[in-house]
N, C-alpha and C positions, 0 to 999 in steps of 0.2 A: 359195402355201405356204410362201415366202420373209417375206413380208408376218405371217402369223399366227406362224412361228417367233418374229420380231424381237419381235412384241408381247409374244410370252409372257416373253421372252428381260427387255425393258423390264419387266413386272410382276414378274417372278421381284426383279432387280435394286432395284426400288422395294419390294416387302415385307422384303430383306435390309438396303437404308438403312434402312427406318421400324424394325426389328430393330434395326439396332445403335445409333440415337437414342435407342431406348426402353432397352437397356441400358446406356450412357452414362450417363441419366437415371438410373438405380436405383444405380450407382454412388455419383455426386454425390451422391444421397440417403445412401447407406449412408456414405458420408465424413462426410458431415456428423455424424450420429447417431453415427457412433463419436464425432468429437471432440466431441460435447457430452457422450457419456457419460463420455469420459475427464476432462473440466472440471469433470466432476460428480461426482469423487472425492470423497471424505469427506477433508481436513485433519487430519490426526493433530498438533495443537499445541495446547497447552495454554496459558492465560494467569493468572497466580498476581496476585494485587490484595491486597496487605498495607497495613490503615491502623496509624497512628500508635500506636492502642491495642491494635494484634497481631490485631483482627477480619481474616479472612484470606477472600476468595472466587475460586475457581480457574473460569475460564468456559474451555470447550470455543474451536475457530474457528467454530464456525458459529453459539455465542451471543454472541462480537465482534458478527460480524455480520449478528446480529439487531440491535444498537441500534441508534436512530435515530443514522446518517450525515449526512456533508459530502460535497460535492465543490466543489472546488476547486483555489486553483493553488499551483506552489513549486516549488523550485529551490534549488542550491548550488552551492560551489566549494570545492575540493582545496586541499589544504595546495600545493599547485605551480601555481595558478591554473587548473586543466580545471575547466570548467562544465559543469552537470547540469541541465539544466532551460531555463526552467521546464516544470514536467511541470502535466497535468491528474490529481488526485490525488481519493481518496476513501478516508477512514476515519472514524475516533471521534473526537471530542475526547476532549482527555486529563479536562476533569471529569468528564463524562459516566461515564468509567472509575472515578475517583476517588473519587464521589460514591458509588460503590457499598460503601466501606470506609471511609465518614468523611466525605472531602473534604479540603483541603489547609486549614491556615493561614498566615499570616504568615512567622509564628514554624519551618512546616515546612520541609523539603526534599524531596526526588522520590528516589529512586535508579529507576535505569534499569539493568534488566541484560536481558543477548541471551546465546542458546542457548551462540554460543561461549565466554563465561567474560567478555566485554566488560561493564566497566560504568562509568554514567556518574552524577552527581550535579548535579541542576540545585536551585536557588532559589524560593523562589516568584517573586520579582519577574523572571526571566527566562521562566518557564513563561506568565506574565502579560504577556509584551510589550517587558521591558527589555531589547536584544539589538539589536547592529547588524543593517544591512540592507545593502545594496548593487547597485547600477546592474548589470545583467546584462552588456551590451557592454564598462563599462570597468571594473570589479569597483571603480567609485568608493564610499566608503560615504555612504551619503546621510541626513537627517532620519527617523529612526527611524518605519518602517512600521509599517500595524495587522495584526502578524503572530497566529499563532496554533499552538499543539501540537498535532497529529492523533498519532493510534497508524492508518496507512494500511495498506487491503490491495489497495489499485490502483492501477495507474499508469499514465496515457494510456489508461483505460477496460478493460485487461488487469488478470488478478493480476499481484504482484510476481512479479518470476522471484528464480531463487537467488541472484543475482551482487544485486539491488538489495534484498535483505532478507527473501523470501520466510519467511514468510507474512505476519508482521508484523512495520510499521517508523517508528520517532519519524520523524516528517518537521516542518518548520514551514512553514506556508503564508502565501501574500500573496497577495490580491487584485489584487495592482499588479502582479504580476510583480516584485515584487523578490526578490534572493538573500540565504542567510545560507551561512556559513562548516559545513561538511561535519560536523564533531564535531557537530554537536546530531542530525542524523539517522542515530538508532544500528538498525542491522541487525538481524533478525531475533530482534527483544524476546519475552521468556518471561515476565518478571517484572517490575511496577511496586509500589515498597514505599514506604510515605511514612516519614519517621522527623524526629521533634520534635529543632527544635536545644534541645541544653545545653550551659555551658561547655566539657563534655567533649567534645561533638560534633564531631567533625572533615567538611568534608565534602570529604574527599578521593574519590577513584573507590571 
């Protein structure tokens, strides 16, 4: 009788253990599905592109992501020498976006504006690589690297955080892991506007 009772208790414990394992598995699956749904929530953000002739195109965040993208490296340092990166980033080449409104010529500049009111102006040469690059460990100026401007939406395989400029940030990328100065990395970008230089045009922000 004792052996029978002991066997029944063992069977009951095994059934309970199996049930707990199944429950734990269901919880894990549920959490994963919840996280996926949370990540899949639409991002309410528009990017306005304006050509030098006034042509305007407004892209939603999803439409920006649907354009041909690239994955490469990029990093920068702050005015006090704090180094950020290099990171693996993913984004859209500026030329891909600007071609939607006629593209840039050497006589144009690009106004990059952000949601918080910040803006900066870049000339054609800068946007095509004529900027300083630096060695990550020493911040020593090195011969000009092969840099490319992107509008990024991912960093280290994850969507940008709010601090890093969610959802779209201007970034200077470099396959050799070189850094650039931080002022090139404009956060929360919501407008790119091409302007043609004239004698009265100022390149101030």
